[in-house]
Residue, then its C-alpha position, 0 to 999 in steps of 0.5 A: m229455445t236455448a238448445a237444439i232438440e233432436c228431431a227430423p230435419i225440415e226438408r220442405v216448407v209450406v205456406v198457406v194463405p187464405a183469401r176472401d176478396e183481397a185483391e187490393t193487398l194480395a200482390a204485395c202479400l205474395d211478393s213478400i212471401i216469395r222474398s222471404g222464401r229466398a232466405l231459405e237458400r242459406h239452409g240449402m233448401r228449395a223454395p217454399v210451397i205456397v198455397l193460396v186458397l180463394d174462399s168465396c172471392t167475388d173481386g179480382s183476386a183470382g186474376i192477381a194470383a194468376g200472375f204468380p205461376s209459382v203459387i198453387v191456387a185453390e178455390t173454394n166456397a167454404g166461407s170458413v177461414g178454418r176450412s180454407r187453412a186446412l185445405g191449403a195445408a192438405i194441398g201443401l203437404e201433398e205438393a211437398g211430398a215428404d214425411p210430415a215430420a220433415v215439413w214445416i207448415t206456416t200460415t199468413d193472411a192475404d191482407g198483410s206482408v211478411p218480413e224478409e226474415w219470416l221464413a228463416q225465423h220459423l225454420d230456425c225455431a224448427l231446427a232448434g226443436a220447436d213443434a210450433f211457432v207463434g209470432a207477432v202481428v202489427p198494423p201499419l201504425d201510420d194507417l191508424d187514426p191518432l186515437r187508435r195509434h195512441a191506444w195501440l202504442s200504450k197497450h203494446h209495450p215490449g212483451a205484450t203480444l207474447g201468448h197472443v195467437h194469430g193465424a197471420n204468423l203461425g207455424v207448426r211441424a206437419d206431423v204434430y199438426l196432423a196428430v192434433g186434428g189440424f185446423a178446425p172447420v170454423a169461421l173464427d179462432e181456428d188458429v187459437a184452437l190449434v194452439e190450445r190443442l198443441r199445448a194440451r199435448d205439451a208441444r214445444i212452442a217457440e214465441t217471439e216478438l221479433h220480425p212481426v208480420t204486418t197486417s192490415a189496419r182496416l176497421t172492417g174485416r172479413v169475419d166478426g171478431g177478427y183483428a180488425g174488430y180488435l183495432r176497432g175496439l181499441i178506443d173503447e178499451a182504452g177508456 
């Protein structure tokens, strides 16, 4: 964004984290969000409302979440990341207790970590007039096998991720989110569908590759067709 656009100031930030059996990475994820939340203090804002939605978990995720008293934990058996994100957003909005026009909703995933600058970057875009923010996601390259690492690097030159939507690094002003119907109750691509509806409404969307979220390099994910499937198919795409 090149110039600020007059809009309601952001009073609260909500972070939504859906999780399904992510005990191995959940503590690191929540720690990273809490660290990122401290950067909001420079804007004179309160800590973010963090909502963790445990969906059909059968591992120790609930026990790990109990060690983070500042995190709101909801449990569901929806079996749908779209429903989980929508539930987290609804709970976060209620907890924020502010006009939706003054609330910024961010989402990430429980199998990754956000950088310290993450929430400040989202807020800066919101304060500059963005209705939504689409950020980059990267795997830990050292965790990829050599062939996939080479394929990933060959495909991801500067600017290559712009236009790609990831629920692991997504933000939206709450009133705009509600106006387009929020996250759809689907098992995949709820993030893509939301941004498509935002673009259809001519929402102002900020995009950048700066300060990407680091997500798991695993090749077997929790849903078919997700980021793990993309990484799994890198060698085939590279030919």
